[in-house]
N, C-alpha and C positions, 0 to 999 in steps of 0.2 A: 504494499500500501503506499502511494507515495502523497507526499501533502502537497497542496497547491501554495502559491507564496499568500494569497489572501488566506490559507489555513494556518501557514506557519507563524505567522507574525502574531497571531491570539494565542497561539502555543506558546510561542517565547516570552510571551508577556505571563502566562499563567504559572511558567516556570520559576520565571523571575520573583513575582508575588510569594509564590511558594516559598522560596527561599529567604526572602525578606522577613514573613511572618513568622518563621522558624527562628531567625535569627532574635528579632524581639521576644517573640516568648521566652526564649532560653534568657535574654538579659532583665527578666522581670524580678523584683525581689519576691521573697518567701510570701510575705503578705499577701499582695497582689495574686500570686498564683492561689493561694488559701480562699481568696475570694471567689476567685472563679472555679474551686472546688478540684483543682489540680496538685499533684505532688509533683516533687524534682522527677521523681520517676516516672510521672508519664509525660512529663516535658522532654526528658532523656530519650525515650521510647521515640517522641515526636521529632526531634532534629536528628535523629539518626535514618530516618527515612530520606530518601533520595528524592532530588529537588523535583522530580517528575512524577513523584506518587502525592495523590491527595490524601 
C-alpha cells in the first residue's frame, strides 16, 4: 500500500503530535499525573510506544 502525498502529510503530522504529547506527558509532575489518574508506570508504558502507535 502506498500513500499519496496528500495522505502522507497528515500522517506525518499525527506522528509528530504523538511524539510531542508523550514528551509532555513524561514531563508532568507527579501531582498532575495523580490528578489525571495516572501513575509513573502508566506514563512509562505510554512513552515507550513508537511514535507511529496510538
